[in-house]
Jmol script that loads the backbone (N, CA, C; Angstrom):
load data "model"
ATOM      1  N   MET A   1      81.111 122.236 102.730  1.00  0.00           N
ATOM      2  CA  MET A   1      82.232 121.734 103.503  1.00  0.00           C
ATOM      3  C   MET A   1      83.396 122.713 103.407  1.00  0.00           C
ATOM      4  N   THR A   2      84.120 122.788 104.478  1.00  0.00           N
ATOM      5  CA  THR A   2      85.266 123.692 104.501  1.00  0.00           C
ATOM      6  C   THR A   2      86.568 123.008 104.126  1.00  0.00           C
ATOM      7  N   GLY A   3      86.542 121.714 103.922  1.00  0.00           N
ATOM      8  CA  GLY A   3      87.754 121.001 103.553  1.00  0.00           C
ATOM      9  C   GLY A   3      87.743 119.581 104.065  1.00  0.00           C
ATOM     10  N   CYS A   4      88.830 118.911 103.804  1.00  0.00           N
ATOM     11  CA  CYS A   4      88.947 117.506 104.188  1.00  0.00           C
ATOM     12  C   CYS A   4      90.262 117.271 104.912  1.00  0.00           C
ATOM     13  N   ARG A   5      90.204 116.349 105.833  1.00  0.00           N
ATOM     14  CA  ARG A   5      91.396 115.922 106.553  1.00  0.00           C
ATOM     15  C   ARG A   5      91.726 114.505 106.102  1.00  0.00           C
ATOM     16  N   GLU A   6      92.990 114.233 105.822  1.00  0.00           N
ATOM     17  CA  GLU A   6      93.421 112.890 105.435  1.00  0.00           C
ATOM     18  C   GLU A   6      94.345 112.343 106.512  1.00  0.00           C
ATOM     19  N   GLU A   7      94.017 111.147 107.002  1.00  0.00           N
ATOM     20  CA  GLU A   7      94.803 110.520 108.062  1.00  0.00           C
ATOM     21  C   GLU A   7      95.320 109.172 107.591  1.00  0.00           C
ATOM     22  N   LEU A   8      96.593 108.894 107.842  1.00  0.00           N
ATOM     23  CA  LEU A   8      97.114 107.552 107.619  1.00  0.00           C
ATOM     24  C   LEU A   8      96.595 106.672 108.743  1.00  0.00           C
ATOM     25  N   VAL A   9      96.044 105.518 108.393  1.00  0.00           N
ATOM     26  CA  VAL A   9      95.499 104.594 109.389  1.00  0.00           C
ATOM     27  C   VAL A   9      96.045 103.198 109.140  1.00  0.00           C
ATOM     28  N   LYS A  10      95.948 102.367 110.157  1.00  0.00           N
ATOM     29  CA  LYS A  10      96.291 100.950 110.065  1.00  0.00           C
ATOM     30  C   LYS A  10      95.006 100.169 110.296  1.00  0.00           C
ATOM     31  N   VAL A  11      94.605  99.401 109.297  1.00  0.00           N
ATOM     32  CA  VAL A  11      93.377  98.612 109.369  1.00  0.00           C
ATOM     33  C   VAL A  11      93.744  97.207 109.842  1.00  0.00           C
ATOM     34  N   PRO A  12      93.235  96.778 111.005  1.00  0.00           N
ATOM     35  CA  PRO A  12      93.571  95.438 111.490  1.00  0.00           C
ATOM     36  C   PRO A  12      92.854  94.354 110.692  1.00  0.00           C
ATOM     37  N   SER A  13      93.615  93.334 110.284  1.00  0.00           N
ATOM     38  CA  SER A  13      93.021  92.211 109.553  1.00  0.00           C
ATOM     39  C   SER A  13      93.892  90.971 109.725  1.00  0.00           C
ATOM     40  N   ALA A  14      93.327  89.938 110.307  1.00  0.00           N
ATOM     41  CA  ALA A  14      93.992  88.632 110.437  1.00  0.00           C
ATOM     42  C   ALA A  14      95.380  88.734 111.064  1.00  0.00           C
ATOM     43  N   GLY A  15      95.517  89.609 112.049  1.00  0.00           N
ATOM     44  CA  GLY A  15      96.796  89.764 112.721  1.00  0.00           C
ATOM     45  C   GLY A  15      97.768  90.703 112.031  1.00  0.00           C
ATOM     46  N   PHE A  16      97.367  91.278 110.916  1.00  0.00           N
ATOM     47  CA  PHE A  16      98.204  92.228 110.176  1.00  0.00           C
ATOM     48  C   PHE A  16      97.634  93.631 110.316  1.00  0.00           C
ATOM     49  N   GLU A  17      98.459  94.622 110.018  1.00  0.00           N
ATOM     50  CA  GLU A  17      98.013  96.008 109.945  1.00  0.00           C
ATOM     51  C   GLU A  17      98.107  96.443 108.494  1.00  0.00           C
ATOM     52  N   LEU A  18      96.957  96.697 107.888  1.00  0.00           N
ATOM     53  CA  LEU A  18      96.904  97.087 106.483  1.00  0.00           C
ATOM     54  C   LEU A  18      96.997  98.604 106.369  1.00  0.00           C
ATOM     55  N   ALA A  19      97.788  99.071 105.419  1.00  0.00           N
ATOM     56  CA  ALA A  19      97.989 100.504 105.219  1.00  0.00           C
ATOM     57  C   ALA A  19      96.738 101.130 104.617  1.00  0.00           C
ATOM     58  N   GLY A  20      96.307 102.248 105.197  1.00  0.00           N
ATOM     59  CA  GLY A  20      95.117 102.911 104.693  1.00  0.00           C
ATOM     60  C   GLY A  20      95.189 104.417 104.838  1.00  0.00           C
ATOM     61  N   VAL A  21      94.248 105.079 104.172  1.00  0.00           N
ATOM     62  CA  VAL A  21      94.076 106.524 104.278  1.00  0.00           C
ATOM     63  C   VAL A  21      92.598 106.784 104.529  1.00  0.00           C
ATOM     64  N   LEU A  22      92.318 107.530 105.585  1.00  0.00           N
ATOM     65  CA  LEU A  22      90.952 107.906 105.929  1.00  0.00           C
ATOM     66  C   LEU A  22      90.758 109.372 105.574  1.00  0.00           C
ATOM     67  N   HIS A  23      89.717 109.650 104.796  1.00  0.00           N
ATOM     68  CA  HIS A  23      89.362 111.016 104.407  1.00  0.00           C
ATOM     69  C   HIS A  23      88.139 111.422 105.225  1.00  0.00           C
ATOM     70  N   LEU A  24      88.253 112.522 105.954  1.00  0.00           N
ATOM     71  CA  LEU A  24      87.148 113.001 106.785  1.00  0.00           C
ATOM     72  C   LEU A  24      86.835 114.453 106.455  1.00  0.00           C
ATOM     73  N   PRO A  25      85.556 114.754 106.169  1.00  0.00           N
ATOM     74  CA  PRO A  25      85.187 116.148 105.913  1.00  0.00           C
ATOM     75  C   PRO A  25      85.262 116.966 107.204  1.00  0.00           C
ATOM     76  N   VAL A  26      85.905 118.098 107.134  1.00  0.00           N
ATOM     77  CA  VAL A  26      86.047 118.976 108.297  1.00  0.00           C
ATOM     78  C   VAL A  26      84.686 119.584 108.629  1.00  0.00           C
ATOM     79  N   GLY A  27      84.307 119.492 109.884  1.00  0.00           N
ATOM     80  CA  GLY A  27      83.062 120.114 110.332  1.00  0.00           C
ATOM     81  C   GLY A  27      81.824 119.263 110.145  1.00  0.00           C
ATOM     82  N   ALA A  28      81.942 118.107 109.539  1.00  0.00           N
ATOM     83  CA  ALA A  28      80.772 117.238 109.344  1.00  0.00           C
ATOM     84  C   ALA A  28      80.582 116.367 110.576  1.00  0.00           C
ATOM     85  N   ALA A  29      79.358 116.314 111.059  1.00  0.00           N
ATOM     86  CA  ALA A  29      79.044 115.454 112.194  1.00  0.00           C
ATOM     87  C   ALA A  29      78.608 114.096 111.674  1.00  0.00           C
ATOM     88  N   LYS A  30      79.395 113.078 111.955  1.00  0.00           N
ATOM     89  CA  LYS A  30      79.062 111.695 111.593  1.00  0.00           C
ATOM     90  C   LYS A  30      78.739 111.523 110.106  1.00  0.00           C
ATOM     91  N   PRO A  31      79.694 111.787 109.217  1.00  0.00           N
ATOM     92  CA  PRO A  31      79.432 111.606 107.782  1.00  0.00           C
ATOM     93  C   PRO A  31      79.232 110.135 107.428  1.00  0.00           C
ATOM     94  N   LYS A  32      78.484 109.885 106.370  1.00  0.00           N
ATOM     95  CA  LYS A  32      78.309 108.529 105.839  1.00  0.00           C
ATOM     96  C   LYS A  32      79.638 108.089 105.234  1.00  0.00           C
ATOM     97  N   PRO A  33      80.052 106.838 105.477  1.00  0.00           N
ATOM     98  CA  PRO A  33      81.341 106.375 104.969  1.00  0.00           C
ATOM     99  C   PRO A  33      81.257 105.618 103.645  1.00  0.00           C
ATOM    100  N   VAL A  34      82.359 105.673 102.905  1.00  0.00           N
ATOM    101  CA  VAL A  34      82.525 104.944 101.648  1.00  0.00           C
ATOM    102  C   VAL A  34      83.825 104.149 101.751  1.00  0.00           C
ATOM    103  N   LEU A  35      83.756 102.864 101.398  1.00  0.00           N
ATOM    104  CA  LEU A  35      84.916 101.974 101.435  1.00  0.00           C
ATOM    105  C   LEU A  35      85.376 101.708 100.009  1.00  0.00           C
ATOM    106  N   PHE A  36      86.654 101.919  99.745  1.00  0.00           N
ATOM    107  CA  PHE A  36      87.238 101.681  98.421  1.00  0.00           C
ATOM    108  C   PHE A  36      87.991 100.354  98.414  1.00  0.00           C
ATOM    109  N   LEU A  37      87.739  99.520  97.393  1.00  0.00           N
ATOM    110  CA  LEU A  37      88.407  98.228  97.230  1.00  0.00           C
ATOM    111  C   LEU A  37      89.124  98.221  95.887  1.00  0.00           C
ATOM    112  N   HIS A  38      90.445  98.133  95.911  1.00  0.00           N
ATOM    113  CA  HIS A  38      91.236  98.243  94.683  1.00  0.00           C
ATOM    114  C   HIS A  38      91.285  96.932  93.906  1.00  0.00           C
ATOM    115  N   GLY A  39      91.824  97.006  92.711  1.00  0.00           N
ATOM    116  CA  GLY A  39      91.930  95.845  91.835  1.00  0.00           C
ATOM    117  C   GLY A  39      93.185  95.020  92.071  1.00  0.00           C
ATOM    118  N   PHE A  40      93.237  93.875  91.401  1.00  0.00           N
ATOM    119  CA  PHE A  40      94.382  92.974  91.468  1.00  0.00           C
ATOM    120  C   PHE A  40      95.621  93.709  90.977  1.00  0.00           C
ATOM    121  N   THR A  41      96.678  93.641  91.695  1.00  0.00           N
ATOM    122  CA  THR A  41      97.950  94.351  91.497  1.00  0.00           C
ATOM    123  C   THR A  41      97.836  95.856  91.748  1.00  0.00           C
ATOM    124  N   GLY A  42      96.666  96.335  92.140  1.00  0.00           N
ATOM    125  CA  GLY A  42      96.485  97.756  92.416  1.00  0.00           C
ATOM    126  C   GLY A  42      96.880  98.108  93.838  1.00  0.00           C
ATOM    127  N   ASN A  43      96.476  99.307  94.243  1.00  0.00           N
ATOM    128  CA  ASN A  43      96.733  99.763  95.607  1.00  0.00           C
ATOM    129  C   ASN A  43      95.710 100.823  95.981  1.00  0.00           C
ATOM    130  N   LYS A  44      95.850 101.358  97.173  1.00  0.00           N
ATOM    131  CA  LYS A  44      94.855 102.289  97.702  1.00  0.00           C
ATOM    132  C   LYS A  44      94.714 103.571  96.891  1.00  0.00           C
ATOM    133  N   ALA A  45      95.684 103.916  96.069  1.00  0.00           N
ATOM    134  CA  ALA A  45      95.582 105.103  95.216  1.00  0.00           C
ATOM    135  C   ALA A  45      94.952 104.759  93.866  1.00  0.00           C
ATOM    136  N   GLU A  46      95.163 103.543  93.394  1.00  0.00           N
ATOM    137  CA  GLU A  46      94.770 103.033  92.080  1.00  0.00           C
ATOM    138  C   GLU A  46      95.501 103.799  90.971  1.00  0.00           C
ATOM    139  N   ALA A  47      95.427 103.253  89.781  1.00  0.00           N
ATOM    140  CA  ALA A  47      96.142 103.814  88.622  1.00  0.00           C
ATOM    141  C   ALA A  47      95.730 105.265  88.399  1.00  0.00           C
ATOM    142  N   GLY A  48      96.710 106.103  88.151  1.00  0.00           N
ATOM    143  CA  GLY A  48      96.433 107.515  87.896  1.00  0.00           C
ATOM    144  C   GLY A  48      95.856 108.241  89.096  1.00  0.00           C
ATOM    145  N   ARG A  49      96.029 107.654  90.290  1.00  0.00           N
ATOM    146  CA  ARG A  49      95.490 108.216  91.537  1.00  0.00           C
ATOM    147  C   ARG A  49      93.966 108.332  91.502  1.00  0.00           C
ATOM    148  N   LEU A  50      93.323 107.443  90.756  1.00  0.00           N
ATOM    149  CA  LEU A  50      91.867 107.458  90.612  1.00  0.00           C
ATOM    150  C   LEU A  50      91.158 107.451  91.962  1.00  0.00           C
ATOM    151  N   TYR A  51      91.540 106.516  92.840  1.00  0.00           N
ATOM    152  CA  TYR A  51      90.862 106.413  94.135  1.00  0.00           C
ATOM    153  C   TYR A  51      91.176 107.605  95.037  1.00  0.00           C
ATOM    154  N   THR A  52      92.375 108.112  94.956  1.00  0.00           N
ATOM    155  CA  THR A  52      92.720 109.298  95.740  1.00  0.00           C
ATOM    156  C   THR A  52      91.825 110.458  95.330  1.00  0.00           C
ATOM    157  N   ASP A  53      91.713 110.681  94.033  1.00  0.00           N
ATOM    158  CA  ASP A  53      90.883 111.777  93.526  1.00  0.00           C
ATOM    159  C   ASP A  53      89.410 111.573  93.866  1.00  0.00           C
ATOM    160  N   MET A  54      88.910 110.344  93.685  1.00  0.00           N
ATOM    161  CA  MET A  54      87.500 110.070  93.991  1.00  0.00           C
ATOM    162  C   MET A  54      87.202 110.282  95.472  1.00  0.00           C
ATOM    163  N   ALA A  55      88.098 109.813  96.341  1.00  0.00           N
ATOM    164  CA  ALA A  55      87.889 109.974  97.780  1.00  0.00           C
ATOM    165  C   ALA A  55      87.862 111.453  98.163  1.00  0.00           C
ATOM    166  N   ARG A  56      88.707 112.242  97.536  1.00  0.00           N
ATOM    167  CA  ARG A  56      88.734 113.680  97.833  1.00  0.00           C
ATOM    168  C   ARG A  56      87.455 114.374  97.363  1.00  0.00           C
ATOM    169  N   VAL A  57      86.941 113.975  96.220  1.00  0.00           N
ATOM    170  CA  VAL A  57      85.682 114.544  95.728  1.00  0.00           C
ATOM    171  C   VAL A  57      84.536 114.173  96.667  1.00  0.00           C
ATOM    172  N   LEU A  58      84.475 112.899  97.060  1.00  0.00           N
ATOM    173  CA  LEU A  58      83.426 112.466  97.988  1.00  0.00           C
ATOM    174  C   LEU A  58      83.552 113.182  99.332  1.00  0.00           C
ATOM    175  N   CYS A  59      84.768 113.343  99.804  1.00  0.00           N
ATOM    176  CA  CYS A  59      84.998 114.035 101.068  1.00  0.00           C
ATOM    177  C   CYS A  59      84.518 115.488 100.982  1.00  0.00           C
ATOM    178  N   ALA A  60      84.831 116.145  99.882  1.00  0.00           N
ATOM    179  CA  ALA A  60      84.387 117.530  99.691  1.00  0.00           C
ATOM    180  C   ALA A  60      82.866 117.630  99.649  1.00  0.00           C
ATOM    181  N   ALA A  61      82.205 116.534  99.265  1.00  0.00           N
ATOM    182  CA  ALA A  61      80.740 116.497  99.227  1.00  0.00           C
ATOM    183  C   ALA A  61      80.143 116.067 100.571  1.00  0.00           C
ATOM    184  N   GLY A  62      81.002 115.811 101.569  1.00  0.00           N
ATOM    185  CA  GLY A  62      80.505 115.505 102.903  1.00  0.00           C
ATOM    186  C   GLY A  62      80.550 114.050 103.327  1.00  0.00           C
ATOM    187  N   TYR A  63      81.199 113.197 102.540  1.00  0.00           N
ATOM    188  CA  TYR A  63      81.312 111.775 102.881  1.00  0.00           C
ATOM    189  C   TYR A  63      82.697 111.479 103.450  1.00  0.00           C
ATOM    190  N   ALA A  64      82.748 110.509 104.343  1.00  0.00           N
ATOM    191  CA  ALA A  64      84.037 109.969 104.786  1.00  0.00           C
ATOM    192  C   ALA A  64      84.432 108.882 103.796  1.00  0.00           C
ATOM    193  N   ALA A  65      85.716 108.644 103.628  1.00  0.00           N
ATOM    194  CA  ALA A  65      86.173 107.604 102.700  1.00  0.00           C
ATOM    195  C   ALA A  65      87.386 106.896 103.285  1.00  0.00           C
ATOM    196  N   LEU A  66      87.415 105.579 103.096  1.00  0.00           N
ATOM    197  CA  LEU A  66      88.566 104.783 103.511  1.00  0.00           C
ATOM    198  C   LEU A  66      89.121 104.055 102.304  1.00  0.00           C
ATOM    199  N   ARG A  67      90.398 104.313 102.015  1.00  0.00           N
ATOM    200  CA  ARG A  67      91.146 103.582 100.989  1.00  0.00           C
ATOM    201  C   ARG A  67      92.207 102.777 101.718  1.00  0.00           C
ATOM    202  N   PHE A  68      92.392 101.517 101.345  1.00  0.00           N
ATOM    203  CA  PHE A  68      93.421 100.712 102.000  1.00  0.00           C
ATOM    204  C   PHE A  68      94.007  99.725 101.006  1.00  0.00           C
ATOM    205  N   ASP A  69      95.169  99.191 101.355  1.00  0.00           N
ATOM    206  CA  ASP A  69      95.832  98.170 100.539  1.00  0.00           C
ATOM    207  C   ASP A  69      95.504  96.791 101.093  1.00  0.00           C
ATOM    208  N   PHE A  70      94.993  95.907 100.234  1.00  0.00           N
ATOM    209  CA  PHE A  70      94.830  94.514 100.635  1.00  0.00           C
ATOM    210  C   PHE A  70      96.191  93.942 101.024  1.00  0.00           C
ATOM    211  N   ARG A  71      96.178  92.865 101.804  1.00  0.00           N
ATOM    212  CA  ARG A  71      97.418  92.129 102.064  1.00  0.00           C
ATOM    213  C   ARG A  71      98.098  91.804 100.739  1.00  0.00           C
ATOM    214  N   CYS A  72      99.402  91.831 100.732  1.00  0.00           N
ATOM    215  CA  CYS A  72     100.221  91.498  99.550  1.00  0.00           C
ATOM    216  C   CYS A  72     100.163  92.572  98.462  1.00  0.00           C
ATOM    217  N   HIS A  73      99.629  93.732  98.759  1.00  0.00           N
ATOM    218  CA  HIS A  73      99.521  94.837  97.802  1.00  0.00           C
ATOM    219  C   HIS A  73     100.017  96.126  98.452  1.00  0.00           C
ATOM    220  N   GLY A  74     100.530  97.017  97.635  1.00  0.00           N
ATOM    221  CA  GLY A  74     100.905  98.356  98.097  1.00  0.00           C
ATOM    222  C   GLY A  74     101.795  98.347  99.323  1.00  0.00           C
ATOM    223  N   ASP A  75     101.389  99.106 100.332  1.00  0.00           N
ATOM    224  CA  ASP A  75     102.179  99.263 101.555  1.00  0.00           C
ATOM    225  C   ASP A  75     101.790  98.286 102.659  1.00  0.00           C
ATOM    226  N   SER A  76     100.933  97.331 102.359  1.00  0.00           N
ATOM    227  CA  SER A  76     100.517  96.350 103.359  1.00  0.00           C
ATOM    228  C   SER A  76     101.476  95.166 103.384  1.00  0.00           C
ATOM    229  N   PRO A  77     101.428  94.370 104.468  1.00  0.00           N
ATOM    230  CA  PRO A  77     102.399  93.279 104.626  1.00  0.00           C
ATOM    231  C   PRO A  77     102.185  92.106 103.676  1.00  0.00           C
ATOM    232  N   LEU A  78     103.191  91.298 103.591  1.00  0.00           N
ATOM    233  CA  LEU A  78     103.297  90.052 102.829  1.00  0.00           C
ATOM    234  C   LEU A  78     103.655  90.318 101.369  1.00  0.00           C
ATOM    235  N   PRO A  79     104.461  89.447 100.789  1.00  0.00           N
ATOM    236  CA  PRO A  79     104.839  89.592  99.381  1.00  0.00           C
ATOM    237  C   PRO A  79     103.667  89.277  98.455  1.00  0.00           C
ATOM    238  N   PHE A  80     103.648  89.927  97.310  1.00  0.00           N
ATOM    239  CA  PHE A  80     102.560  89.763  96.349  1.00  0.00           C
ATOM    240  C   PHE A  80     102.335  88.297  95.974  1.00  0.00           C
ATOM    241  N   GLU A  81     103.403  87.532  95.876  1.00  0.00           N
ATOM    242  CA  GLU A  81     103.311  86.130  95.449  1.00  0.00           C
ATOM    243  C   GLU A  81     102.467  85.284  96.394  1.00  0.00           C
ATOM    244  N   GLU A  82     102.255  85.733  97.618  1.00  0.00           N
ATOM    245  CA  GLU A  82     101.471  84.975  98.596  1.00  0.00           C
ATOM    246  C   GLU A  82      99.984  85.312  98.565  1.00  0.00           C
ATOM    247  N   PHE A  83      99.574  86.221  97.686  1.00  0.00           N
ATOM    248  CA  PHE A  83      98.189  86.681  97.664  1.00  0.00           C
ATOM    249  C   PHE A  83      97.208  85.560  97.344  1.00  0.00           C
ATOM    250  N   ARG A  84      96.074  85.589  98.033  1.00  0.00           N
ATOM    251  CA  ARG A  84      94.933  84.711  97.773  1.00  0.00           C
ATOM    252  C   ARG A  84      93.685  85.582  97.780  1.00  0.00           C
ATOM    253  N   ILE A  85      92.727  85.270  96.910  1.00  0.00           N
ATOM    254  CA  ILE A  85      91.498  86.068  96.858  1.00  0.00           C
ATOM    255  C   ILE A  85      90.777  86.026  98.201  1.00  0.00           C
ATOM    256  N   SER A  86      90.901  84.925  98.911  1.00  0.00           N
ATOM    257  CA  SER A  86      90.262  84.838 100.233  1.00  0.00           C
ATOM    258  C   SER A  86      90.823  85.902 101.183  1.00  0.00           C
ATOM    259  N   TYR A  87      92.096  86.280 100.998  1.00  0.00           N
ATOM    260  CA  TYR A  87      92.661  87.357 101.815  1.00  0.00           C
ATOM    261  C   TYR A  87      91.927  88.670 101.541  1.00  0.00           C
ATOM    262  N   ALA A  88      91.665  88.943 100.268  1.00  0.00           N
ATOM    263  CA  ALA A  88      90.999  90.197  99.909  1.00  0.00           C
ATOM    264  C   ALA A  88      89.600  90.259 100.507  1.00  0.00           C
ATOM    265  N   VAL A  89      88.872  89.149 100.446  1.00  0.00           N
ATOM    266  CA  VAL A  89      87.517  89.122 101.012  1.00  0.00           C
ATOM    267  C   VAL A  89      87.581  89.344 102.524  1.00  0.00           C
ATOM    268  N   GLU A  90      88.496  88.659 103.185  1.00  0.00           N
ATOM    269  CA  GLU A  90      88.644  88.829 104.635  1.00  0.00           C
ATOM    270  C   GLU A  90      89.088  90.252 104.979  1.00  0.00           C
ATOM    271  N   ASP A  91      90.035  90.787 104.220  1.00  0.00           N
ATOM    272  CA  ASP A  91      90.502  92.154 104.468  1.00  0.00           C
ATOM    273  C   ASP A  91      89.377  93.169 104.269  1.00  0.00           C
ATOM    274  N   ALA A  92      88.555  92.970 103.242  1.00  0.00           N
ATOM    275  CA  ALA A  92      87.434  93.883 102.995  1.00  0.00           C
ATOM    276  C   ALA A  92      86.439  93.830 104.152  1.00  0.00           C
ATOM    277  N   ARG A  93      86.145  92.638 104.616  1.00  0.00           N
ATOM    278  CA  ARG A  93      85.225  92.474 105.746  1.00  0.00           C
ATOM    279  C   ARG A  93      85.782  93.194 106.986  1.00  0.00           C
ATOM    280  N   ASN A  94      87.064  93.009 107.232  1.00  0.00           N
ATOM    281  CA  ASN A  94      87.683  93.652 108.396  1.00  0.00           C
ATOM    282  C   ASN A  94      87.791  95.165 108.229  1.00  0.00           C
ATOM    283  N   ALA A  95      88.037  95.625 107.010  1.00  0.00           N
ATOM    284  CA  ALA A  95      88.074  97.072 106.759  1.00  0.00           C
ATOM    285  C   ALA A  95      86.692  97.687 106.964  1.00  0.00           C
ATOM    286  N   ALA A  96      85.646  96.970 106.545  1.00  0.00           N
ATOM    287  CA  ALA A  96      84.280  97.456 106.761  1.00  0.00           C
ATOM    288  C   ALA A  96      83.982  97.562 108.255  1.00  0.00           C
ATOM    289  N   SER A  97      84.374  96.559 109.013  1.00  0.00           N
ATOM    290  CA  SER A  97      84.167  96.596 110.468  1.00  0.00           C
ATOM    291  C   SER A  97      84.933  97.753 111.100  1.00  0.00           C
ATOM    292  N   PHE A  98      86.165  97.941 110.659  1.00  0.00           N
ATOM    293  CA  PHE A  98      86.984  99.053 111.148  1.00  0.00           C
ATOM    294  C   PHE A  98      86.303 100.385 110.849  1.00  0.00           C
ATOM    295  N   LEU A  99      85.856 100.558 109.618  1.00  0.00           N
ATOM    296  CA  LEU A  99      85.224 101.808 109.195  1.00  0.00           C
ATOM    297  C   LEU A  99      83.953 102.073 109.995  1.00  0.00           C
ATOM    298  N   LYS A 100      83.118 101.054 110.150  1.00  0.00           N
ATOM    299  CA  LYS A 100      81.857 101.218 110.883  1.00  0.00           C
ATOM    300  C   LYS A 100      82.073 101.498 112.365  1.00  0.00           C
ATOM    301  N   SER A 101      83.218 101.073 112.899  1.00  0.00           N
ATOM    302  CA  SER A 101      83.480 101.261 114.331  1.00  0.00           C
ATOM    303  C   SER A 101      84.046 102.635 114.674  1.00  0.00           C
ATOM    304  N   LEU A 102      84.429 103.400 113.681  1.00  0.00           N
ATOM    305  CA  LEU A 102      85.033 104.708 113.952  1.00  0.00           C
ATOM    306  C   LEU A 102      84.005 105.657 114.558  1.00  0.00           C
ATOM    307  N   PRO A 103      84.320 106.281 115.682  1.00  0.00           N
ATOM    308  CA  PRO A 103      83.354 107.193 116.301  1.00  0.00           C
ATOM    309  C   PRO A 103      83.095 108.449 115.470  1.00  0.00           C
ATOM    310  N   SER A 104      83.975 108.741 114.530  1.00  0.00           N
ATOM    311  CA  SER A 104      83.842 109.967 113.732  1.00  0.00           C
ATOM    312  C   SER A 104      82.918 109.810 112.528  1.00  0.00           C
ATOM    313  N   VAL A 105      82.409 108.589 112.257  1.00  0.00           N
ATOM    314  CA  VAL A 105      81.530 108.382 111.099  1.00  0.00           C
ATOM    315  C   VAL A 105      80.209 107.750 111.530  1.00  0.00           C
ATOM    316  N   ASP A 106      79.221 107.830 110.665  1.00  0.00           N
ATOM    317  CA  ASP A 106      77.942 107.153 110.876  1.00  0.00           C
ATOM    318  C   ASP A 106      78.108 105.714 110.400  1.00  0.00           C
ATOM    319  N   GLY A 107      78.338 104.812 111.320  1.00  0.00           N
ATOM    320  CA  GLY A 107      78.597 103.419 110.973  1.00  0.00           C
ATOM    321  C   GLY A 107      77.361 102.576 110.767  1.00  0.00           C
ATOM    322  N   SER A 108      76.182 103.193 110.703  1.00  0.00           N
ATOM    323  CA  SER A 108      74.954 102.408 110.550  1.00  0.00           C
ATOM    324  C   SER A 108      74.870 101.735 109.181  1.00  0.00           C
ATOM    325  N   ARG A 109      75.513 102.312 108.199  1.00  0.00           N
ATOM    326  CA  ARG A 109      75.611 101.710 106.866  1.00  0.00           C
ATOM    327  C   ARG A 109      76.713 102.431 106.099  1.00  0.00           C
ATOM    328  N   PHE A 110      77.134 101.812 105.000  1.00  0.00           N
ATOM    329  CA  PHE A 110      78.229 102.395 104.239  1.00  0.00           C
ATOM    330  C   PHE A 110      78.101 101.982 102.780  1.00  0.00           C
ATOM    331  N   ALA A 111      78.777 102.725 101.913  1.00  0.00           N
ATOM    332  CA  ALA A 111      78.824 102.403 100.488  1.00  0.00           C
ATOM    333  C   ALA A 111      80.175 101.772 100.180  1.00  0.00           C
ATOM    334  N   VAL A 112      80.220 100.996  99.095  1.00  0.00           N
ATOM    335  CA  VAL A 112      81.458 100.348  98.669  1.00  0.00           C
ATOM    336  C   VAL A 112      81.692 100.664  97.199  1.00  0.00           C
ATOM    337  N   ILE A 113      82.928 101.005  96.870  1.00  0.00           N
ATOM    338  CA  ILE A 113      83.347 101.193  95.487  1.00  0.00           C
ATOM    339  C   ILE A 113      84.460 100.194  95.221  1.00  0.00           C
ATOM    340  N   GLY A 114      84.284  99.352  94.216  1.00  0.00           N
ATOM    341  CA  GLY A 114      85.295  98.358  93.887  1.00  0.00           C
ATOM    342  C   GLY A 114      85.616  98.380  92.408  1.00  0.00           C
ATOM    343  N   LEU A 115      86.894  98.251  92.097  1.00  0.00           N
ATOM    344  CA  LEU A 115      87.366  98.241  90.716  1.00  0.00           C
ATOM    345  C   LEU A 115      87.963  96.877  90.416  1.00  0.00           C
ATOM    346  N   SER A 116      87.557  96.255  89.309  1.00  0.00           N
ATOM    347  CA  SER A 116      88.109  94.979  88.878  1.00  0.00           C
ATOM    348  C   SER A 116      87.950  93.954  89.998  1.00  0.00           C
ATOM    349  N   MET A 117      89.032  93.386  90.498  1.00  0.00           N
ATOM    350  CA  MET A 117      88.937  92.421  91.588  1.00  0.00           C
ATOM    351  C   MET A 117      88.172  93.020  92.768  1.00  0.00           C
ATOM    352  N   GLY A 118      88.382  94.293  93.030  1.00  0.00           N
ATOM    353  CA  GLY A 118      87.683  94.959  94.124  1.00  0.00           C
ATOM    354  C   GLY A 118      86.179  94.967  93.933  1.00  0.00           C
ATOM    355  N   GLY A 119      85.714  94.983  92.676  1.00  0.00           N
ATOM    356  CA  GLY A 119      84.280  94.892  92.407  1.00  0.00           C
ATOM    357  C   GLY A 119      83.728  93.535  92.804  1.00  0.00           C
ATOM    358  N   GLY A 120      84.471  92.480  92.472  1.00  0.00           N
ATOM    359  CA  GLY A 120      84.058  91.136  92.871  1.00  0.00           C
ATOM    360  C   GLY A 120      84.068  90.969  94.376  1.00  0.00           C
ATOM    361  N   VAL A 121      85.071  91.530  95.021  1.00  0.00           N
ATOM    362  CA  VAL A 121      85.148  91.472  96.480  1.00  0.00           C
ATOM    363  C   VAL A 121      83.982  92.252  97.090  1.00  0.00           C
ATOM    364  N   ALA A 122      83.606  93.375  96.477  1.00  0.00           N
ATOM    365  CA  ALA A 122      82.470  94.161  96.963  1.00  0.00           C
ATOM    366  C   ALA A 122      81.180  93.349  96.915  1.00  0.00           C
ATOM    367  N   VAL A 123      81.000  92.563  95.851  1.00  0.00           N
ATOM    368  CA  VAL A 123      79.808  91.711  95.746  1.00  0.00           C
ATOM    369  C   VAL A 123      79.811  90.675  96.865  1.00  0.00           C
ATOM    370  N   SER A 124      80.957  90.056  97.119  1.00  0.00           N
ATOM    371  CA  SER A 124      81.070  89.093  98.220  1.00  0.00           C
ATOM    372  C   SER A 124      80.753  89.747  99.556  1.00  0.00           C
ATOM    373  N   LEU A 125      81.252  90.950  99.748  1.00  0.00           N
ATOM    374  CA  LEU A 125      81.004  91.677 100.989  1.00  0.00           C
ATOM    375  C   LEU A 125      79.512  91.966 101.146  1.00  0.00           C
ATOM    376  N   ALA A 126      78.878  92.433 100.071  1.00  0.00           N
ATOM    377  CA  ALA A 126      77.448  92.743 100.124  1.00  0.00           C
ATOM    378  C   ALA A 126      76.603  91.495 100.355  1.00  0.00           C
ATOM    379  N   ALA A 127      77.067  90.359  99.828  1.00  0.00           N
ATOM    380  CA  ALA A 127      76.330  89.101  99.986  1.00  0.00           C
ATOM    381  C   ALA A 127      76.577  88.462 101.349  1.00  0.00           C
ATOM    382  N   GLY A 128      77.485  89.047 102.121  1.00  0.00           N
ATOM    383  CA  GLY A 128      77.773  88.514 103.440  1.00  0.00           C
ATOM    384  C   GLY A 128      78.649  87.287 103.433  1.00  0.00           C
ATOM    385  N   ARG A 129      79.416  87.092 102.371  1.00  0.00           N
ATOM    386  CA  ARG A 129      80.282  85.910 102.272  1.00  0.00           C
ATOM    387  C   ARG A 129      81.672  86.199 102.757  1.00  0.00           C
TER     388      ARG A 129
END
end "model"
wireframe off; spacefill off
backbone 0.3
color backbone group
């Protein structure tokens, strides 16, 4: 790979626009996508920029990556006090649909990385709940 492009994106979910970052490998035709799901009180970068660094490594290896903030977290709408786990599950489902619909990626399937609460949400997403 010759490098990665990072784009700020808005992920539609339940009438809101969730803040996200899309990592795309330059020159890759339809890369496989990876969806990142952060933990409770976390954000799309995660502590120590863990998710930012991981997404960049995956991008350099030829994968697309989407990091986003759940509702009530990071740069996404609504105050933290209004958070419900059902929001995270719905946001993850909508982020997956958004990622799969992008013409620049291979939306036939995708991988999910979840930390803490994001891991539980990933299981719900995989189970189709």
